[in-house]
VOPAGU-2260 file (C-alpha; in pm, 1 decimal, decimal comma):
REM VOPAGU-2260
SITE   aa  ch    i         X         Y         Z
SITE  MET   A    0    3195,8     193,9    3340,4
SITE  GLN   A    1    2834,7     291,5    3399,2
SITE  ALA   A    2    2603,2     256,4    3100,8
SITE  ASN   A    3    2497,8     621,6    3117,6
SITE  ALA   A    4    2862,1     738,0    3098,5
SITE  ARG   A    5    2900,3     575,1    2758,4
SITE  PRO   A    6    2796,8     749,5    2439,8
SITE  ARG   A    7    2488,6     594,5    2279,4
SITE  LEU   A    8    2561,4     406,5    1956,5
SITE  PHE   A    9    2200,2     387,2    1842,2
SITE  GLY   A   10    2014,6     696,8    1731,9
SITE  THR   A   11    1649,6     723,6    1628,6
SITE  ASN   A   12    1696,4     452,7    1362,4
SITE  GLY   A   13    2000,8     229,9    1390,0
SITE  VAL   A   14    2365,6     335,6    1415,3
SITE  ARG   A   15    2462,0     614,9    1175,2
SITE  GLY   A   16    2758,1     838,7    1108,7
SITE  VAL   A   17    2983,6     987,9     842,6
SITE  TYR   A   18    3150,3     690,1     673,6
SITE  GLY   A   19    3520,9     671,1     756,8
SITE  GLN   A   20    3491,6     925,4    1040,3
SITE  GLU   A   21    3216,6     843,1    1294,9
SITE  LEU   A   22    3138,1     513,4    1121,9
SITE  THR   A   23    3481,3     351,1    1084,8
SITE  HIS   A   24    3554,8      -5,9     977,7
SITE  ASP   A   25    3671,9     -84,3    1333,1
SITE  ILE   A   26    3338,1      28,7    1475,3
SITE  VAL   A   27    3146,0    -168,8    1211,1
SITE  ILE   A   28    3346,1    -484,8    1284,6
SITE  ASP   A   29    3290,8    -461,5    1662,3
SITE  LEU   A   30    2923,4    -372,4    1612,0
SITE  SER   A   31    2884,0    -674,5    1378,4
SITE  TYR   A   32    3041,0    -901,6    1642,2
SITE  ALA   A   33    2804,0    -751,4    1902,5
SITE  LEU   A   34    2505,7    -810,5    1673,4
SITE  GLY   A   35    2624,2   -1165,3    1599,4
SITE  THR   A   36    2639,0   -1230,1    1975,8
SITE  TYR   A   37    2292,9   -1074,6    2020,4
SITE  PHE   A   38    2137,0   -1272,8    1731,0
SITE  ASP   A   39    2311,6   -1591,8    1852,2
SITE  LYS   A   40    2215,7   -1793,3    1545,4
SITE  GLY   A   41    2182,8   -1732,6    1175,0
SITE  PRO   A   42    2129,5   -1716,6     895,1
SITE  ILE   A   43    2127,6   -1334,7     897,9
SITE  ILE   A   44    2001,8   -1154,7     587,4
SITE  VAL   A   45    2204,8    -845,4     491,6
SITE  GLY   A   46    2078,1    -583,5     245,0
SITE  TYR   A   47    2208,2    -243,4     142,2
SITE  ASP   A   48    2096,8      81,8     -19,4
SITE  GLY   A   49    2251,1     271,9    -311,8
SITE  ARG   A   50    2512,3     471,8    -120,2
SITE  LYS   A   51    2870,0     452,2    -249,6
SITE  SER   A   52    2998,5     295,5      74,1
SITE  SER   A   53    2715,9      40,5     109,7
SITE  PRO   A   54    2858,8    -257,4     -87,0
SITE  VAL   A   55    3187,0    -243,7     109,6
SITE  LEU   A   56    3003,9    -223,9     442,9
SITE  SER   A   57    2778,1    -514,4     344,3
SITE  ARG   A   58    3083,3    -731,8     268,2
SITE  LEU   A   59    3245,9    -627,7     596,3
SITE  VAL   A   60    2935,3    -704,4     804,8
SITE  ARG   A   61    2882,9   -1043,9     638,6
SITE  ALA   A   62    3250,2   -1143,1     670,4
SITE  THR   A   63    3252,5   -1047,0    1039,9
SITE  LEU   A   64    2933,4   -1243,1    1109,5
SITE  ASN   A   65    3082,0   -1542,0     921,2
SITE  SER   A   66    3400,1   -1522,8    1129,4
SITE  ALA   A   67    3176,8   -1528,0    1440,1
SITE  GLY   A   68    3030,1   -1854,8    1312,5
SITE  LEU   A   69    2697,7   -1724,3    1175,6
SITE  ASP   A   70    2568,2   -1800,2     826,8
SITE  THR   A   71    2468,7   -1496,6     621,9
SITE  ALA   A   72    2270,8   -1429,9     306,0
SITE  ASN   A   73    2344,6   -1137,9      76,4
SITE  ALA   A   74    2019,6    -970,3     -28,4
SITE  GLY   A   75    2219,2    -716,6    -234,1
SITE  LEU   A   76    2069,9    -385,0    -330,4
SITE  VAL   A   77    1714,5    -373,3    -186,8
SITE  PRO   A   78    1480,6    -124,3     -18,1
SITE  THR   A   79    1478,2    -159,0     362,6
SITE  PRO   A   80    1118,0    -298,3     372,7
SITE  CYS   A   81    1221,6    -584,5     138,9
SITE  MET   A   82    1507,4    -687,6     368,4
SITE  GLN   A   83    1274,2    -663,9     670,7
SITE  TYR   A   84    1010,4    -875,5     494,3
SITE  ALA   A   85    1276,8   -1141,0     425,8
SITE  ALA   A   86    1384,4   -1140,5     792,0
SITE  LYS   A   87    1023,5   -1198,9     894,2
SITE  ARG   A   88     894,1   -1444,3     634,0
SITE  LEU   A   89    1186,1   -1623,7     468,2
SITE  GLY   A   90    1339,3   -1816,1     758,7
SITE  TYR   A   91    1614,2   -1584,2     882,2
SITE  GLY   A   92    1737,8   -1536,6    1238,3
SITE  GLY   A   93    1744,5   -1160,8    1186,3
SITE  GLY   A   94    1850,1    -897,4     936,3
SITE  ILE   A   95    2086,0    -605,0     894,2
SITE  MET   A   96    2031,4    -317,1     653,9
SITE  ILE   A   97    2323,0     -98,7     546,9
SITE  THR   A   98    2160,5     243,7     511,4
SITE  ALA   A   99    2158,6     597,8     647,3
SITE  SER   A  100    1802,7     645,0     517,8
SITE  HIS   A  101    1750,8    1016,8     443,0
SITE  ASN   A  102    2090,1    1140,9     570,6
SITE  PRO   A  103    2330,6    1316,8     327,9
SITE  PRO   A  104    2551,2    1100,7      95,9
SITE  GLN   A  105    2861,0    1097,7     318,1
SITE  TYR   A  106    2667,8     914,1     591,3
SITE  ASN   A  107    2596,5     545,7     624,0
SITE  GLY   A  108    2455,9     322,8     893,5
SITE  ILE   A  109    2374,7     -20,3    1032,9
SITE  LYS   A  110    2008,0     -94,1    1100,5
SITE  PRO   A  111    1939,3    -430,0    1271,5
SITE  THR   A  112    1607,9    -610,9    1239,3
SITE  ALA   A  113    1486,2    -889,8    1469,3
SITE  SER   A  114    1360,1   -1222,8    1335,0
SITE  ASP   A  115    1003,2   -1084,5    1350,7
SITE  GLY   A  116    1095,9    -839,8    1071,0
SITE  VAL   A  117    1082,6    -528,5    1292,5
SITE  GLU   A  118    1373,8    -311,4    1409,2
SITE  ILE   A  119    1510,4    -434,7    1740,7
SITE  SER   A  120    1349,7    -269,4    2044,1
SITE  ARG   A  121    1504,7      16,5    2245,1
SITE  GLU   A  122    1577,6    -235,4    2525,1
SITE  ASP   A  123    1758,6    -465,7    2281,9
SITE  GLU   A  124    1958,2    -171,0    2142,6
SITE  LEU   A  125    2094,9    -124,1    2497,0
SITE  LYS   A  126    2181,0    -497,7    2514,6
SITE  VAL   A  127    2375,4    -470,7    2186,2
SITE  GLU   A  128    2555,2    -158,6    2315,2
SITE  ASP   A  129    2644,8    -342,9    2635,4
SITE  ILE   A  130    2798,7    -630,2    2435,2
SITE  TYR   A  131    2976,5    -377,9    2209,7
SITE  TYR   A  132    3134,1    -180,3    2495,5
SITE  SER   A  133    3223,9    -480,8    2712,6
SITE  LYS   A  134    3359,2    -670,1    2406,3
SITE  ARG   A  135    3191,7    -985,7    2539,3
SITE  PHE   A  136    3164,3   -1137,7    2193,5
SITE  ALA   A  137    3044,4   -1496,8    2164,9
SITE  LYS   A  138    3306,6   -1740,6    2044,1
SITE  ILE   A  139    3155,9   -1988,0    1801,6
SITE  ASN   A  140    3352,3   -2274,3    1651,3
SITE  GLY   A  141    3390,3   -2283,0    1276,4
SITE  THR   A  142    3313,6   -2025,9    1013,3
SITE  GLY   A  143    2970,3   -1935,8     886,4
SITE  ARG   A  144    2884,2   -1949,9     518,1
SITE  ASP   A  145    2774,8   -1663,8     297,1
SITE  SER   A  146    2515,1   -1723,8      26,1
SITE  VAL   A  147    2309,6   -1506,2    -208,0
SITE  ASP   A  148    1931,7   -1467,8    -182,9
SITE  ASP   A  149    1820,7   -1310,3    -509,3
SITE  ASN   A  150    1453,1   -1399,2    -478,2
SITE  ILE   A  151    1363,1   -1147,7    -206,1
SITE  VAL   A  152    1221,9    -872,3    -427,6
SITE  ASN   A  153     993,0   -1114,9    -614,9
SITE  ARG   A  154     864,0   -1272,7    -293,1
SITE  TYR   A  155     807,7    -930,1    -137,6
SITE  ILE   A  156     616,6    -795,8    -441,3
SITE  GLU   A  157     397,3   -1107,4    -449,2
SITE  ALA   A  158     310,3   -1063,9     -80,0
SITE  ALA   A  159     236,2    -690,1    -112,8
SITE  LEU   A  160      12,2    -736,7    -419,7
SITE  ALA   A  161    -186,2   -1008,5    -239,2
SITE  LEU   A  162    -298,8    -748,1      18,4
SITE  VAL   A  163    -478,4    -517,3    -227,9
SITE  ASP   A  164    -756,0    -570,3    -482,7
SITE  SER   A  165    -522,0    -601,4    -781,2
SITE  GLN   A  166    -799,3    -677,5   -1029,5
SITE  ARG   A  167   -1001,9    -370,4    -937,6
SITE  ILE   A  168    -692,1    -148,7    -950,6
SITE  ARG   A  169    -591,6    -281,9   -1296,4
SITE  GLN   A  170    -934,6    -196,3   -1435,5
SITE  ARG   A  171    -879,3     172,7   -1354,1
SITE  ASN   A  172    -558,4     226,1   -1559,5
SITE  PHE   A  173    -421,8     483,3   -1315,5
SITE  THR   A  174    -130,6     709,5   -1405,3
SITE  VAL   A  175     125,5     746,0   -1126,0
SITE  ALA   A  176     411,0     997,9   -1121,1
SITE  MET   A  177     697,4     867,6    -911,4
SITE  ASP   A  178    1009,7    1039,0    -778,9
SITE  THR   A  179    1245,6     767,8    -657,0
SITE  GLY   A  180    1502,6    1034,0    -561,7
SITE  ASN   A  181    1802,3     840,1    -702,2
SITE  GLY   A  182    1733,7     589,7    -422,8
SITE  VAL   A  183    1694,9     214,3    -405,7
SITE  GLN   A  184    1314,8     219,8    -445,7
SITE  ALA   A  185    1386,3     267,8    -818,9
SITE  ILE   A  186    1416,2    -111,3    -847,6
SITE  VAL   A  187    1084,8    -201,1    -678,1
SITE  ALA   A  188     825,8      79,5    -674,6
SITE  PRO   A  189     782,4     123,6   -1054,6
SITE  LEU   A  190     756,0    -254,5   -1093,8
SITE  VAL   A  191     477,5    -283,5    -832,6
SITE  CYS   A  192     271,5      -7,4    -998,4
SITE  LYS   A  193     320,8    -159,5   -1345,8
SITE  LYS   A  194     204,1    -497,1   -1214,6
SITE  LEU   A  195    -108,1    -313,9   -1093,7
SITE  GLY   A  196    -177,2    -193,9   -1448,7
SITE  CYS   A  197     -61,4     164,8   -1392,9
SITE  LYS   A  198     111,0     390,2   -1638,5
SITE  VAL   A  199     421,3     494,3   -1441,9
SITE  ILE   A  200     620,9     811,4   -1503,1
SITE  VAL   A  201     949,2     786,6   -1312,2
SITE  ILE   A  202    1169,2    1086,5   -1235,6
SITE  ASN   A  203    1514,5    1064,9   -1072,9
SITE  GLY   A  204    1498,7     693,0   -1146,0
SITE  ASN   A  205    1872,6     632,8   -1188,8
SITE  MET   A  206    2027,9     504,9    -867,8
SITE  ASP   A  207    2307,1     731,6    -745,2
SITE  GLY   A  208    2447,6     731,0    -390,9
SITE  GLU   A  209    2522,8    1102,7    -415,5
SITE  PHE   A  210    2145,4    1175,0    -448,3
SITE  PRO   A  211    2216,3    1456,2    -699,5
SITE  ALA   A  212    1856,1    1541,9    -791,7
SITE  ARG   A  213    1683,9    1650,2    -468,9
SITE  GLY   A  214    1873,6    1486,6    -182,1
SITE  SER   A  215    1766,2    1165,6     -12,6
SITE  GLU   A  216    1478,8    1306,6     195,7
SITE  PRO   A  217    1153,2    1397,8      18,9
SITE  THR   A  218    1006,8    1719,6     160,5
SITE  PRO   A  219     733,4    1951,9      30,0
SITE  ASP   A  220    1012,3    2200,9     -55,4
SITE  ASN   A  221    1207,5    1973,7    -290,9
SITE  LEU   A  222     926,0    1796,2    -475,8
SITE  GLY   A  223     839,3    2072,3    -723,8
SITE  VAL   A  224     937,6    1855,8   -1021,9
SITE  LEU   A  225     707,2    1577,8    -899,9
SITE  ALA   A  226     416,1    1825,1    -865,0
SITE  GLU   A  227     485,5    1960,2   -1215,3
SITE  THR   A  228     497,1    1604,2   -1354,4
SITE  VAL   A  229     159,5    1523,1   -1193,4
SITE  ARG   A  230      12,3    1838,3   -1345,8
SITE  SER   A  231     149,3    1791,7   -1697,6
SITE  ALA   A  232      75,8    1416,1   -1714,1
SITE  LYS   A  233    -268,1    1457,5   -1551,3
SITE  ALA   A  234    -160,3    1179,4   -1314,0
SITE  SER   A  235    -393,7    1023,8   -1055,7
SITE  PHE   A  236    -132,1    1113,6    -792,3
SITE  GLY   A  237     241,0    1144,9    -736,6
SITE  VAL   A  238     463,6     976,1    -478,9
SITE  ALA   A  239     823,6    1031,5    -366,4
SITE  TYR   A  240    1048,9     801,4    -162,0
SITE  ASP   A  241    1346,7     850,9      66,8
SITE  GLY   A  242    1692,8     698,6      15,0
SITE  ASP   A  243    1615,0     348,8     145,6
SITE  GLY   A  244    1250,5     339,9      37,8
SITE  ASP   A  245    1066,8     303,2     367,1
SITE  ARG   A  246     893,8     642,2     354,9
SITE  SER   A  247     659,1     793,9      96,5
SITE  ILE   A  248     532,7    1150,0      51,8
SITE  PHE   A  249     223,8    1189,9    -167,7
SITE  CYS   A  250     110,7    1457,3    -409,5
SITE  ASP   A  251    -258,3    1466,7    -509,9
SITE  ASP   A  252    -398,1    1499,6    -863,9
SITE  ALA   A  253    -415,1    1879,1    -816,5
SITE  ALA   A  254     -33,6    1876,6    -763,8
SITE  THR   A  255     -50,1    1962,0    -391,3
SITE  ILE   A  256     204,6    1787,2    -167,8
SITE  TYR   A  257     104,6    1671,5     180,9
SITE  MET   A  258     283,6    1554,3     492,8
SITE  GLY   A  259     247,1    1189,2     586,8
SITE  ASP   A  260     -12,9    1223,2     862,2
SITE  LYS   A  261    -258,4    1392,9     623,5
SITE  THR   A  262    -231,9    1128,6     349,2
SITE  GLY   A  263    -188,1     861,1     615,9
SITE  ALA   A  264    -528,3     963,1     752,2
SITE  LEU   A  265    -678,2     883,7     408,7
SITE  LEU   A  266    -524,1     534,6     408,2
SITE  VAL   A  267    -634,9     479,4     769,1
SITE  GLY   A  268    -991,5     583,8     678,9
SITE  HIS   A  269    -986,3     340,5     384,3
SITE  LEU   A  270    -859,2      48,2     596,7
SITE  LEU   A  271   -1095,9     118,6     888,0
SITE  ALA   A  272   -1392,0     132,2     647,0
SITE  GLY   A  273   -1293,8    -202,4     495,1
SITE  LYS   A  274   -1098,7    -502,7     615,0
SITE  HIS   A  275    -977,0    -347,3     943,0
SITE  LYS   A  276   -1299,2    -219,0    1102,2
SITE  GLY   A  277   -1240,5    -127,5    1467,2
SITE  SER   A  278    -862,0    -170,1    1450,6
SITE  GLU   A  279    -649,8      47,3    1678,9
SITE  VAL   A  280    -412,2     290,0    1505,5
SITE  VAL   A  281     -64,1     352,7    1648,6
SITE  CYS   A  282     117,2     682,6    1586,2
SITE  PRO   A  283     359,3     919,4    1761,2
SITE  VAL   A  284     229,6    1190,8    1991,6
SITE  ASN   A  285     318,5    1466,8    1738,0
SITE  THR   A  286      71,7    1331,6    1479,0
SITE  SER   A  287    -203,5    1554,6    1340,5
SITE  MET   A  288    -547,0    1562,2    1509,5
SITE  VAL   A  289    -686,5    1489,8    1161,5
SITE  LEU   A  290    -594,0    1124,9    1219,4
SITE  SER   A  291    -766,4    1118,1    1560,7
SITE  LYS   A  292   -1082,9    1265,7    1408,4
SITE  VAL   A  293   -1080,6    1010,9    1120,3
SITE  ALA   A  294   -1030,9     720,7    1363,5
SITE  GLU   A  295   -1300,5     855,9    1594,1
SITE  GLN   A  296   -1551,0     879,7    1307,7
SITE  ALA   A  297   -1475,4     515,3    1226,0
SITE  GLY   A  298   -1520,7     408,5    1588,7
SITE  SER   A  299   -1152,2     329,5    1637,2
SITE  LYS   A  300    -896,0     426,8    1894,8
SITE  ILE   A  301    -560,4     604,5    1853,1
SITE  ILE   A  302    -263,2     481,3    2057,4
SITE  HIS   A  303      14,6     740,6    2095,8
SITE  THR   A  304     384,1     657,7    2135,2
SITE  LYS   A  305     705,5     855,6    2164,5
SITE  VAL   A  306     836,2     990,1    1832,5
SITE  GLY   A  307    1031,9     731,8    1629,8
SITE  SER   A  308     938,7     448,2    1397,0
SITE  VAL   A  309    1084,2     184,8    1633,2
SITE  GLU   A  310     842,4     301,2    1905,3
SITE  VAL   A  311     544,4     278,9    1668,2
SITE  SER   A  312     643,3     -56,6    1515,7
SITE  ARG   A  313     712,0    -222,8    1850,3
SITE  GLU   A  314     380,1     -95,7    1992,1
SITE  MET   A  315     201,7    -241,9    1687,2
SITE  VAL   A  316     368,9    -578,6    1751,5
SITE  ARG   A  317     273,8    -566,9    2122,5
SITE  ARG   A  318     -88,8    -487,3    2042,5
SITE  LYS   A  319    -113,5    -709,6    1731,4
SITE  CYS   A  320    -228,0    -393,7    1553,1
SITE  ALA   A  321    -244,5    -367,3    1173,7
SITE  ILE   A  322    -210,3       9,7    1124,7
SITE  GLY   A  323      59,2     259,0    1222,1
SITE  LEU   A  324     208,4     576,7    1078,7
SITE  GLU   A  325     433,1     879,1    1128,6
SITE  GLU   A  326     391,1    1236,2    1003,4
SITE  ASN   A  327     720,1    1211,6     807,4
SITE  GLY   A  328     567,3     970,3     554,7
SITE  GLY   A  329     625,9     639,0     731,1
SITE  PHE   A  330     315,6     420,0     689,4
SITE  MET   A  331     311,5      75,8     853,4
SITE  TYR   A  332      74,0    -197,9     744,2
SITE  GLY   A  333      94,6    -491,9     982,9
SITE  ALA   A  334     -72,7    -733,7     740,9
SITE  LEU   A  335     260,9    -732,3     554,3
SITE  ASN   A  336     495,4    -616,2     830,1
SITE  GLU   A  337     480,7    -367,1    1117,8
SITE  VAL   A  338     742,5    -138,3     959,6
SITE  ARG   A  339     747,2     174,0     743,4
SITE  ASP   A  340     701,7      78,0     381,7
SITE  GLY   A  341     680,4     330,6      97,2
SITE  VAL   A  342     566,7      79,3    -166,0
SITE  MET   A  343     300,5     -85,1      49,3
SITE  ALA   A  344     162,7     264,7     117,8
SITE  THR   A  345     157,2     330,5    -258,6
SITE  ALA   A  346     -30,2       5,5    -326,0
SITE  LEU   A  347    -281,1      96,1     -51,8
SITE  ALA   A  348    -330,7     441,7    -207,5
SITE  LEU   A  349    -416,5     270,9    -538,9
SITE  ASP   A  350    -648,8      31,0    -354,1
SITE  MET   A  351    -823,1     329,4    -191,1
SITE  LEU   A  352    -866,7     516,2    -522,8
SITE  ALA   A  353    -997,5     201,7    -694,2
SITE  SER   A  354   -1262,7     156,1    -422,7
SITE  SER   A  355   -1466,7     457,6    -542,7
SITE  SER   A  356   -1482,0     718,4    -817,7
SITE  LYS   A  357   -1342,3     996,3    -593,9
SITE  SER   A  358   -1007,4    1147,5    -686,6
SITE  PHE   A  359    -717,5    1189,2    -446,4
SITE  SER   A  360    -787,2    1563,1    -407,1
SITE  GLN   A  361   -1159,1    1501,5    -346,7
SITE  ARG   A  362   -1070,6    1260,9     -66,9
SITE  ILE   A  363    -825,5    1511,6      84,0
SITE  ALA   A  364   -1101,0    1777,3      75,2
SITE  GLU   A  365   -1322,9    1552,8     288,5
SITE  LEU   A  366   -1068,1    1535,4     572,3
SITE  PRO   A  367   -1121,1    1750,5     883,0
SITE  LYS   A  368    -947,7    2087,5     838,7
SITE  THR   A  369    -662,0    2191,2    1067,5
SITE  TYR   A  370    -359,8    2422,4    1045,7
SITE  GLN   A  371     -15,7    2282,6    1125,4
SITE  TYR   A  372     321,9    2425,2    1217,1
SITE  LYS   A  373     667,2    2267,3    1241,4
SITE  SER   A  374    1004,5    2421,6    1325,2
SITE  LYS   A  375    1332,1    2359,8    1507,1
SITE  PHE   A  376    1571,3    2561,7    1721,2
SITE  ALA   A  377    1944,7    2488,3    1759,4
SITE  CYS   A  378    2063,2    2475,5    2121,3
SITE  SER   A  379    2414,7    2475,2    2265,4
SITE  SER   A  380    2369,1    2159,8    2474,1
SITE  ARG   A  381    2127,0    1891,6    2588,6
SITE  GLY   A  382    2104,8    2072,4    2926,3
SITE  VAL   A  383    1969,4    2383,8    2754,5
SITE  VAL   A  384    1718,4    2167,6    2565,2
SITE  ASP   A  385    1588,0    2010,0    2888,8
SITE  ASN   A  386    1562,3    2351,7    3054,0
SITE  ILE   A  387    1354,5    2484,7    2760,4
SITE  VAL   A  388    1112,1    2189,9    2780,1
SITE  ARG   A  389    1064,5    2254,9    3154,9
SITE  SER   A  390    1006,5    2627,6    3092,2
SITE  CYS   A  391     739,9    2549,4    2831,6
SITE  ILE   A  392     564,0    2310,3    3072,7
SITE  ASP   A  393     553,9    2582,9    3341,0
SITE  HIS   A  394     442,9    2859,1    3101,0
SITE  GLY   A  395      88,0    3002,2    3103,9
SITE  SER   A  396    -222,5    2811,5    3208,9
SITE  PRO   A  397    -288,4    2543,5    2946,5
SITE  LYS   A  398    -585,5    2305,6    2947,8
SITE  LYS   A  399    -349,9    2007,1    2999,0
SITE  VAL   A  400      13,0    1899,8    2938,5
SITE  GLU   A  401     119,8    1554,1    2817,7
SITE  THR   A  402     482,2    1453,7    2885,5
SITE  LEU   A  403     509,8    1124,8    2691,8
SITE  ASP   A  404     785,0    1276,7    2474,1
SITE  GLY   A  405     892,9    1629,9    2562,5
SITE  ALA   A  406     579,7    1834,5    2631,8
SITE  LYS   A  407     254,4    1848,4    2435,9
SITE  ILE   A  408      71,2    2155,1    2563,1
SITE  TRP   A  409    -303,0    2166,6    2496,0
SITE  ILE   A  410    -430,8    2525,1    2480,2
SITE  ASP   A  411    -789,2    2407,0    2425,0
SITE  GLU   A  412    -964,8    2098,8    2281,5
SITE  ASP   A  413    -844,7    2174,4    1928,1
SITE  THR   A  414    -512,9    2356,1    1972,0
SITE  TRP   A  415    -175,3    2221,2    2085,3
SITE  ILE   A  416     191,3    2316,7    2086,0
SITE  MET   A  417     459,3    2050,0    2132,7
SITE  VAL   A  418     828,4    2084,6    2215,3
SITE  ARG   A  419    1063,2    1789,6    2229,6
SITE  PRO   A  420    1437,6    1723,5    2220,6
SITE  SER   A  421    1576,3    1585,0    1894,8
SITE  GLY   A  422    1690,6    1224,0    1933,9
SITE  THR   A  423    2013,7    1284,3    1745,9
SITE  GLU   A  424    2140,0    1642,8    1794,4
SITE  PRO   A  425    2111,2    1941,3    2034,4
SITE  LEU   A  426    1789,0    2072,1    1883,3
SITE  ILE   A  427    1443,8    2156,4    2011,8
SITE  ARG   A  428    1169,2    2053,7    1771,4
SITE  MET   A  429     843,7    2244,6    1788,7
SITE  TYR   A  430     510,6    2137,2    1643,5
SITE  GLY   A  431     172,6    2302,8    1659,4
SITE  GLU   A  432    -181,3    2244,9    1533,6
SITE  SER   A  433    -520,1    2408,7    1563,8
SITE  THR   A  434    -854,9    2441,1    1391,6
SITE  ASP   A  435    -811,8    2818,3    1442,8
SITE  LYS   A  436    -526,9    2969,6    1237,6
SITE  SER   A  437    -500,6    3299,2    1426,7
SITE  LEU   A  438    -488,2    3120,2    1763,3
SITE  LEU   A  439    -217,1    2885,1    1631,8
SITE  ASP   A  440     -13,1    3177,2    1493,9
SITE  SER   A  441     -28,7    3366,2    1824,4
SITE  LYS   A  442      65,9    3058,0    2031,7
SITE  VAL   A  443     353,0    2968,9    1795,8
SITE  ASP   A  444     477,8    3326,3    1831,9
SITE  GLU   A  445     442,7    3315,8    2211,3
SITE  TYR   A  446     625,8    2983,5    2257,9
SITE  SER   A  447     892,3    3071,2    1996,7
SITE  ARG   A  448     973,5    3388,2    2194,9
SITE  LEU   A  449     992,0    3185,0    2515,6
SITE  ILE   A  450    1231,5    2932,6    2354,1
SITE  GLN   A  451    1450,0    3208,3    2202,1
SITE  SER   A  452    1479,5    3376,2    2542,6
SITE  LYS   A  453    1621,3    3053,7    2693,1
SITE  ILE   A  454    1865,1    2953,1    2417,4
């Protein structure tokens, strides 16, 4: 069977589906054998998030890898960045995280990490799929052993704290409001901030795989309680994490919530002004121009990738680059690991605030000003989606069109509209940005009408 006739297993981040329906035990077993064949040798570290189905899936994955002859280590309940750090630094042949990240509670997933601590590349995903579909599983004599590694969180925290000026942060006695969203970051994030001398106010701090408080994805719409907590506690800032703890959305001391490319630009500015002068910055092509302007002012260069954290992380590895980010709150700091890490971003935010007397909101006010737009349109099929992207490319007389991922249509130097297919469902995602609000509004209206006419 031709590869393109087979359904893709991997989505934007790992293999995900509704547990028991799209993600059955049979699929997990065959996928684990395929991953065991791909990894070739252990030990493989396996961690899981707080979803109800995660402990069972962790046992199933480890048992399957053992039966394929690979040793495994059970990391237990840990945020994804902790498992990835262990895969990179603690002598493992690779790692597997049981998580569906920000998906609803009924979902779960398998997210493989290479021995360099970064999600496997898109090319390697195809290799794993090929092994999975052909059932060419390696036969290894004997049975692998399963052990427990319960020192991962401590080692990870130690490494993260070594990358910021802990002494200077402790002297400031910051107050941090933290919404762990009933997710697994509840066991690490408060601890890191306390070790940095902060007063920590935790909301939704009880782990619950149903994510009853606000769902597993932090968005400006569902973080009202965090903003209120920042206001009433007069906190230095607030931060919220997603279900598996690799993304962070920040709220400034004035209780305003920002998307990740805005606050990411602050962290980038801080790193480029200090220990990473001249470093390149990797980000997806839908990232705000604010970041480009900040990097430009610091004499650094932005490298754009397709949308997706795997694309950004792998480009950072290729370029030996220390800084990467996504607009959805994924900040990557290569000095620890080239992956999204909500706690490392939080520690860097504290490091930034401790470096001067300016508040979070004062720093935000200094950023270049732009207006942003983000929306999505449901389509009946992938064919319709592709047709819409082509129609947008052919529409009007733009300054230039970039086709790295969908189409990024530049109206002028400081205004763009982008349309791209969703990686996981028949959707068109639309983004826009400009320094001129009325121009942005009119272009959003124009391209929205064009898309609606083709759906």
